[in-house]
Backbone as ProteinMPNN parsed JSONL, in Angstrom:
{"seq_chain_A": "MNNLQEIETAISQLSSDELTAFRTWFAEFDAEMWDRQFEEDVTAGRLNGLAERALQHLREGRCTDL", "coords_chain_A": {"N_chain_A": [[-3.865, 5.835, -0.887], [-5.717, 8.843, -0.644], [-9.049, 10.097, -0.843], [-8.937, 12.844, -1.974], [-6.68, 12.828, -3.51], [-7.254, 10.796, -5.38], [-9.347, 11.844, -6.761], [-8.108, 14.124, -7.884], [-6.273, 12.705, -9.666], [-8.083, 11.429, -11.156], [-9.404, 13.511, -12.384], [-7.025, 14.68, -13.721], [-6.933, 13.044, -15.727], [-8.919, 13.201, -17.619], [-10.57, 13.712, -20.599], [-10.304, 16.491, -22.982], [-13.0, 17.258, -23.789], [-14.51, 15.853, -21.627], [-13.404, 17.167, -19.361], [-14.487, 19.825, -19.837], [-17.07, 19.271, -19.694], [-17.017, 18.397, -16.967], [-16.19, 20.965, -15.315], [-18.519, 22.664, -16.132], [-20.474, 21.096, -14.662], [-19.493, 21.14, -12.008], [-19.213, 23.853, -11.371], [-21.92, 24.587, -11.589], [-22.704, 22.868, -9.157], [-21.079, 23.691, -7.02], [-22.116, 26.414, -7.037], [-24.822, 25.849, -6.247], [-24.135, 24.583, -3.558], [-23.334, 27.104, -2.199], [-25.453, 28.507, -2.285], [-27.066, 27.162, -0.509], [-25.757, 27.219, 1.742], [-25.733, 29.942, 2.304], [-28.482, 30.468, 2.357], [-29.006, 28.932, 4.687], [-27.19, 30.379, 6.621], [-28.731, 32.875, 6.761], [-31.195, 31.964, 7.661], [-30.511, 31.323, 10.168], [-29.777, 33.593, 11.275], [-27.268, 34.832, 11.11], [-26.482, 36.819, 9.444], [-27.573, 39.069, 10.163], [-26.506, 41.187, 11.672], [-24.801, 42.072, 9.835], [-26.832, 43.218, 7.792], [-28.266, 45.223, 9.494], [-26.294, 46.845, 9.879], [-26.004, 47.844, 7.186], [-28.37, 48.865, 6.71], [-28.458, 50.947, 8.566], [-26.546, 52.425, 7.442], [-27.726, 53.35, 5.21], [-29.853, 54.55, 6.333], [-28.472, 56.909, 7.474], [-27.629, 58.182, 5.067], [-25.319, 57.37, 3.874], [-25.024, 55.836, 1.762], [-24.52, 54.924, -1.993], [-26.634, 55.495, -4.856], [-26.904, 52.848, -7.106]], "CA_chain_A": [[-4.259, 7.077, -1.516], [-6.996, 9.444, 0.062], [-10.111, 10.542, -1.858], [-8.746, 13.976, -2.734], [-5.757, 12.576, -4.47], [-7.855, 10.001, -6.431], [-10.286, 12.741, -7.606], [-7.143, 14.935, -8.545], [-5.84, 11.761, -10.43], [-9.081, 11.322, -12.164], [-9.584, 14.777, -13.363], [-6.128, 14.739, -14.517], [-6.826, 11.983, -16.945], [-10.242, 13.531, -18.314], [-10.452, 14.013, -21.965], [-10.997, 17.969, -23.009], [-14.569, 17.316, -23.75], [-14.915, 15.654, -20.338], [-13.064, 18.366, -18.678], [-15.513, 20.91, -20.052], [-18.384, 18.916, -18.792], [-16.936, 18.627, -15.343], [-16.197, 22.316, -15.35], [-19.71, 23.094, -15.964], [-20.983, 20.425, -13.633], [-18.806, 21.8, -10.854], [-19.609, 25.364, -11.339], [-23.34, 24.56, -10.973], [-22.665, 22.209, -7.795], [-20.571, 24.772, -6.283], [-23.245, 27.545, -6.893], [-25.801, 25.252, -5.392], [-23.687, 24.74, -2.273], [-23.08, 28.439, -1.688], [-26.748, 29.165, -2.13], [-27.479, 26.326, 0.571], [-24.928, 27.893, 3.049], [-26.202, 31.494, 2.417], [-29.707, 30.259, 3.188], [-28.622, 28.408, 6.193], [-26.623, 31.568, 7.318], [-29.828, 33.889, 6.591], [-32.126, 31.308, 8.453], [-29.737, 31.118, 11.551], [-29.454, 34.969, 11.746], [-25.831, 35.204, 11.097], [-26.256, 38.209, 8.67], [-28.596, 40.249, 10.906], [-25.754, 42.483, 11.884], [-24.612, 42.94, 8.539], [-28.005, 43.894, 7.314], [-28.697, 46.229, 10.261], [-25.297, 47.865, 9.35], [-26.348, 48.326, 5.909], [-29.547, 49.769, 6.883], [-28.218, 51.922, 9.186], [-25.61, 53.395, 6.666], [-28.715, 53.72, 4.19], [-30.694, 55.68, 7.045], [-27.586, 57.831, 7.638], [-27.357, 58.763, 3.85], [-24.061, 57.061, 3.47], [-24.965, 54.967, 0.31], [-24.889, 55.751, -3.312], [-27.338, 54.573, -5.755], [-26.044, 52.031, -8.344]], "C_chain_A": [[-5.687, 7.666, -0.856], [-7.801, 9.902, -1.146], [-9.739, 11.769, -2.663], [-7.833, 13.641, -3.994], [-6.386, 11.647, -5.474], [-8.717, 10.814, -7.226], [-9.08, 13.613, -8.368], [-6.601, 13.966, -9.774], [-6.962, 11.476, -11.553], [-9.335, 12.453, -13.09], [-8.615, 15.102, -14.125], [-6.129, 14.148, -15.856], [-7.997, 12.099, -18.016], [-9.685, 14.154, -19.661], [-11.125, 15.814, -22.07], [-12.39, 18.154, -22.836], [-15.038, 16.918, -22.116], [-14.774, 16.713, -19.231], [-14.037, 19.446, -18.623], [-16.523, 20.589, -19.493], [-18.141, 18.95, -17.515], [-16.837, 19.862, -14.811], [-17.564, 22.814, -14.916], [-20.443, 22.472, -14.815], [-20.629, 20.952, -12.197], [-19.139, 23.073, -10.469], [-20.994, 25.351, -10.887], [-23.453, 23.858, -9.565], [-22.22, 23.216, -6.791], [-21.6, 25.769, -6.004], [-24.459, 27.105, -6.059], [-25.395, 25.179, -3.863], [-23.791, 25.99, -1.596], [-24.404, 29.025, -1.604], [-27.481, 28.608, -0.981], [-27.008, 27.277, 1.708], [-25.466, 29.213, 3.248], [-27.489, 31.19, 2.888], [-29.606, 29.9, 4.38], [-28.223, 29.573, 7.331], [-27.906, 32.593, 7.478], [-30.988, 33.221, 7.806], [-31.544, 31.269, 9.959], [-29.458, 32.543, 12.159], [-27.966, 35.477, 11.662], [-25.537, 36.302, 10.417], [-27.008, 39.21, 8.971], [-27.746, 41.359, 11.183], [-25.09, 42.916, 10.825], [-25.823, 43.769, 7.905], [-28.207, 45.074, 7.898], [-27.599, 47.168, 9.988], [-25.675, 48.462, 8.255], [-27.452, 49.272, 6.0], [-29.512, 50.978, 7.541], [-27.55, 53.084, 8.412], [-26.704, 54.032, 5.756], [-29.607, 54.906, 4.954], [-29.857, 57.102, 7.138], [-27.33, 58.625, 6.213], [-25.964, 58.237, 3.295], [-24.017, 56.006, 2.271], [-25.117, 55.858, -0.809], [-25.828, 54.718, -4.027], [-26.422, 53.902, -6.895], [-26.707, 52.51, -9.623]], "O_chain_A": [[-6.631, 6.913, -0.615], [-7.308, 10.062, -2.263], [-10.091, 11.861, -3.839], [-8.058, 13.999, -5.15], [-5.914, 11.796, -6.601], [-8.851, 10.498, -8.408], [-9.233, 13.732, -9.583], [-6.508, 14.505, -10.877], [-6.654, 11.321, -12.734], [-9.452, 12.361, -14.312], [-8.864, 15.725, -15.157], [-5.537, 14.563, -16.852], [-8.103, 11.379, -19.009], [-8.689, 14.864, -19.802], [-12.089, 16.26, -21.449], [-12.938, 18.917, -22.04], [-15.827, 17.628, -21.493], [-15.638, 17.074, -18.432], [-14.399, 19.95, -17.559], [-17.075, 21.403, -18.754], [-18.969, 19.508, -16.795], [-17.412, 19.993, -13.73], [-17.84, 23.253, -13.799], [-21.014, 23.212, -14.014], [-21.502, 21.144, -11.351], [-19.34, 23.362, -9.289], [-21.314, 26.012, -9.899], [-24.323, 24.295, -8.811], [-22.924, 23.536, -5.833], [-21.956, 25.983, -4.845], [-25.029, 27.877, -5.288], [-26.148, 25.624, -2.997], [-24.297, 26.024, -0.475], [-24.55, 30.016, -0.888], [-28.369, 29.26, -0.433], [-27.746, 27.95, 2.427], [-25.652, 29.592, 4.404], [-27.719, 31.691, 3.989], [-30.156, 30.591, 5.237], [-28.682, 29.709, 8.465], [-27.948, 33.131, 8.584], [-31.511, 33.921, 8.674], [-32.356, 31.173, 10.879], [-29.008, 32.698, 13.294], [-27.63, 36.538, 12.189], [-24.461, 36.862, 10.628], [-27.169, 40.175, 8.222], [-28.18, 42.489, 10.96], [-24.752, 44.099, 10.779], [-25.663, 44.941, 7.562], [-28.349, 46.059, 7.173], [-27.927, 48.347, 9.85], [-25.707, 49.692, 8.277], [-27.443, 50.356, 5.418], [-30.258, 51.924, 7.292], [-27.787, 54.283, 8.558], [-26.603, 55.24, 5.538], [-29.991, 55.935, 4.398], [-30.385, 58.195, 6.938], [-26.806, 59.736, 6.3], [-25.542, 58.732, 2.25], [-22.975, 55.44, 1.943], [-25.572, 57.002, -0.837], [-25.833, 53.496, -3.873], [-25.429, 54.404, -7.422], [-26.311, 52.099, -10.714]]}, "name": "protein", "num_of_chains": 1, "seq": "MNNLQEIETAISQLSSDELTAFRTWFAEFDAEMWDRQFEEDVTAGRLNGLAERALQHLREGRCTDL"}
């Protein structure tokens, strides 16, 4: 059995309260991982093209205020 199967089996055996706690933990964990990846992408300049395109649209008046 591989790690993923073991994790799936363990999760399927959680009680309702344990599953609720796991969901909360995983949502926080997933958000933290996403934030880290985003910060790495910004630092590495991977989003520069998108930012420049957005700024160009703003300069051209192609944006709407929210």
